[in-house]
Backbone as CSV, one residue per row, in Angstrom:
resi,resn,N_x,N_y,N_z,CA_x,CA_y,CA_z,C_x,C_y,C_z
1,UNK,-19.122,-25.663,4.977,-17.687,-25.739,5.104,-17.126,-26.348,3.830
2,UNK,-16.031,-25.805,3.359,-15.319,-26.362,2.220,-13.932,-26.785,2.663
3,UNK,-13.520,-27.944,2.221,-12.187,-28.445,2.519,-11.503,-28.724,1.194
4,UNK,-10.274,-28.254,1.054,-9.528,-28.482,-0.171,-8.397,-29.454,0.106
5,UNK,-8.369,-30.522,-0.650,-7.280,-31.494,-0.574,-6.492,-31.334,-1.853
6,UNK,-5.228,-31.035,-1.739,-4.430,-30.708,-2.911,-3.890,-31.910,-3.665
7,UNK,-3.547,-32.978,-2.980,-2.778,-34.016,-3.659,-3.251,-35.410,-3.261
8,UNK,-3.489,-36.225,-4.259,-3.607,-37.670,-4.093,-2.513,-38.272,-4.951
9,UNK,-1.650,-39.067,-4.392,-0.630,-39.756,-5.176,-0.880,-41.246,-5.057
10,UNK,-1.030,-41.911,-6.185,-1.259,-43.345,-6.211,-0.140,-43.966,-7.021
11,UNK,0.644,-44.803,-6.398,1.754,-45.423,-7.117,2.078,-46.764,-6.507
12,UNK,2.476,-47.678,-7.327,2.938,-49.000,-6.913,3.850,-49.536,-8.002
13,UNK,4.308,-50.750,-7.845,5.285,-51.310,-8.760,4.776,-51.686,-10.140
14,UNK,3.496,-52.047,-10.266,3.012,-52.493,-11.571,1.833,-51.649,-12.027
15,UNK,1.615,-51.654,-13.327,0.525,-50.898,-13.930,-0.827,-51.388,-13.403
16,UNK,-1.018,-52.711,-13.343,-2.295,-53.270,-12.891,-2.593,-52.908,-11.438
17,UNK,-1.592,-52.984,-10.580,-1.795,-52.591,-9.178,-2.114,-51.100,-9.073
18,UNK,-1.472,-50.310,-9.900,-1.738,-48.873,-9.902,-3.189,-48.608,-10.289
19,UNK,-3.676,-49.293,-11.326,-5.074,-49.129,-11.728,-6.026,-49.565,-10.618
20,UNK,-5.709,-50.673,-9.954,-6.549,-51.137,-8.849,-6.606,-50.100,-7.733
21,UNK,-5.448,-49.569,-7.353,-5.409,-48.576,-6.272,-6.084,-47.272,-6.682
22,UNK,-5.903,-46.857,-7.916,-6.555,-45.648,-8.404,-8.070,-45.817,-8.380
23,UNK,-8.546,-46.983,-8.788,-9.989,-47.267,-8.748,-10.516,-47.154,-7.324
24,UNK,-9.779,-47.696,-6.362,-10.200,-47.623,-4.959,-10.272,-46.176,-4.481
25,UNK,-9.248,-45.382,-4.839,-9.222,-43.980,-4.415,-10.400,-43.223,-5.025
26,UNK,-10.642,-43.420,-6.312,-11.744,-42.710,-6.972,-13.097,-43.143,-6.429
27,UNK,-13.251,-44.414,-6.100,-14.505,-44.871,-5.479,-14.711,-44.232,-4.110
28,UNK,-13.636,-44.107,-3.348,-13.742,-43.445,-2.039,-14.141,-41.986,-2.195
29,UNK,-13.559,-41.314,-3.179,-13.934,-39.924,-3.438,-15.427,-39.839,-3.754
30,UNK,-15.883,-40.742,-4.573,-17.297,-40.764,-4.952,-18.172,-41.068,-3.734
31,UNK,-17.734,-42.014,-2.921,-18.489,-42.406,-1.721,-18.696,-41.225,-0.772
32,UNK,-17.696,-40.361,-0.659,-17.773,-39.231,0.260,-18.066,-37.906,-0.446
33,UNK,-18.562,-38.004,-1.680,-18.968,-36.822,-2.456,-17.846,-35.804,-2.631
34,UNK,-16.621,-36.293,-2.792,-15.501,-35.400,-3.078,-15.483,-35.121,-4.579
35,UNK,-15.189,-33.898,-4.930,-15.177,-33.486,-6.322,-13.742,-33.200,-6.747
36,UNK,-13.353,-33.752,-7.887,-12.010,-33.534,-8.404,-12.043,-32.458,-9.482
37,UNK,-10.999,-31.663,-9.519,-10.837,-30.695,-10.597,-10.037,-31.405,-11.691
38,UNK,-10.744,-31.883,-12.706,-10.114,-32.710,-13.736,-9.026,-31.966,-14.495
39,UNK,-9.090,-30.633,-14.532,-8.042,-29.871,-15.214,-6.702,-29.997,-14.490
40,UNK,-6.763,-30.273,-13.209,-5.535,-30.378,-12.418,-5.088,-31.822,-12.215
41,UNK,-5.862,-32.777,-12.709,-5.534,-34.189,-12.510,-4.534,-34.665,-13.553
42,UNK,-3.636,-35.522,-13.117,-2.691,-36.174,-14.018,-2.774,-37.668,-13.750
43,UNK,-2.884,-38.426,-14.817,-2.978,-39.875,-14.677,-1.886,-40.548,-15.497
44,UNK,-1.316,-41.596,-14.939,-0.344,-42.441,-15.617,0.843,-41.649,-16.161
45,UNK,1.430,-40.829,-15.333,2.603,-40.057,-15.729,3.865,-40.710,-15.172
46,UNK,4.975,-40.523,-15.860,6.261,-41.056,-15.395,6.833,-40.222,-14.250
47,UNK,6.491,-38.934,-14.250,6.892,-38.065,-13.146,5.854,-36.968,-13.010
48,UNK,5.747,-36.456,-11.794,4.774,-35.399,-11.543,5.290,-34.426,-10.517
49,UNK,4.668,-33.271,-10.469,5.059,-32.231,-9.518,4.114,-32.260,-8.328
50,UNK,4.692,-32.288,-7.134,3.932,-32.252,-5.895,4.607,-31.236,-4.986
51,UNK,3.904,-30.158,-4.684,4.433,-29.118,-3.807,5.810,-28.643,-4.271
52,UNK,5.928,-28.354,-5.551,7.167,-27.860,-6.169,8.326,-28.849,-6.113
53,UNK,8.044,-30.120,-5.929,9.060,-31.158,-6.005,8.680,-32.095,-7.144
54,UNK,9.667,-32.655,-7.804,9.419,-33.598,-8.886,9.538,-35.010,-8.318
55,UNK,8.471,-35.799,-8.473,8.433,-37.169,-7.971,8.527,-38.106,-9.170
56,UNK,9.473,-39.039,-9.127,9.639,-39.985,-10.229,10.308,-41.248,-9.692
57,UNK,10.680,-42.142,-10.604,11.401,-43.357,-10.192,12.744,-43.025,-9.562
58,UNK,13.288,-41.860,-9.880,14.564,-41.435,-9.301,14.406,-40.981,-7.852
59,UNK,13.177,-40.771,-7.420,12.913,-40.277,-6.074,12.320,-38.882,-6.122
60,UNK,12.542,-38.128,-5.082,12.030,-36.765,-4.977,13.159,-35.785,-5.247
61,UNK,12.915,-34.855,-6.158,13.936,-33.879,-6.522,13.357,-32.471,-6.481
62,UNK,14.195,-31.524,-6.127,13.823,-30.114,-6.199,14.268,-29.603,-7.562
63,UNK,13.407,-28.898,-8.298,13.824,-28.378,-9.596,15.061,-27.482,-9.475
64,UNK,15.991,-27.649,-10.399,17.245,-26.884,-10.360,16.992,-25.382,-10.378
65,UNK,15.975,-24.936,-11.080,15.670,-23.501,-11.149,15.372,-22.949,-9.757
66,UNK,14.699,-23.725,-8.914,14.395,-23.281,-7.548,15.669,-23.151,-6.726
67,UNK,16.576,-24.096,-6.898,17.846,-24.056,-6.163,18.670,-22.848,-6.607
68,UNK,18.706,-22.592,-7.916,19.480,-21.465,-8.436,18.959,-20.131,-7.903
69,UNK,17.659,-19.991,-7.785,17.088,-18.751,-7.242,17.591,-18.528,-5.822
70,UNK,17.570,-19.583,-5.010,18.013,-19.462,-3.617,19.516,-19.183,-3.552
71,UNK,20.291,-19.843,-4.422,21.745,-19.623,-4.426,22.108,-18.190,-4.771
72,UNK,21.286,-17.529,-5.561,21.610,-16.173,-5.997,20.949,-15.079,-5.154
73,UNK,20.288,-15.452,-4.088,19.726,-14.444,-3.199,20.865,-13.705,-2.495
74,UNK,20.733,-12.412,-2.310,21.780,-11.692,-1.585,21.760,-12.092,-0.110
75,UNK,22.901,-12.008,0.548,22.927,-12.348,1.983,22.093,-11.334,2.769
76,UNK,21.567,-11.746,3.911,20.795,-10.818,4.736,21.641,-9.618,5.153
77,UNK,21.005,-8.472,5.244,21.745,-7.258,5.636,21.435,-6.824,7.048
78,UNK,20.442,-7.403,7.661,20.135,-7.044,9.042,19.552,-8.258,9.769
79,UNK,19.613,-8.186,11.070,19.071,-9.234,11.919,17.974,-8.607,12.758
80,UNK,16.822,-9.248,12.807,15.728,-8.731,13.606,16.029,-9.022,15.078
81,UNK,16.071,-7.959,15.841,16.355,-8.122,17.279,15.101,-8.578,18.007
82,UNK,15.300,-9.398,19.001,14.178,-9.865,19.812,13.478,-11.078,19.230
83,UNK,13.952,-11.571,18.119,13.335,-12.752,17.520,13.666,-13.961,18.380
84,UNK,12.682,-14.766,18.628,12.887,-15.963,19.456,13.160,-17.143,18.557
85,UNK,14.159,-17.918,18.912,14.482,-19.112,18.163,13.605,-20.250,18.645
86,UNK,13.264,-21.171,17.735,12.429,-22.315,18.145,13.138,-23.232,19.090
């Protein structure tokens, strides 16, 4: 069986605490034989992308380009009959 975990986010208020928490996370990965794809890893960044959202000190933001695409979608032209609402 293979399990893919997409995101580990480690953040706290200070650089030293961040390093401590990152060390703990990496040790846990090692303890359970989890393998990281180093090409996809980002360390010590001011902002990063998680599931198409930008995470930073400002909070969580959706990229403006994504919003513009949705704003310019044409309105629906038909309604599927028999669709059940949640």
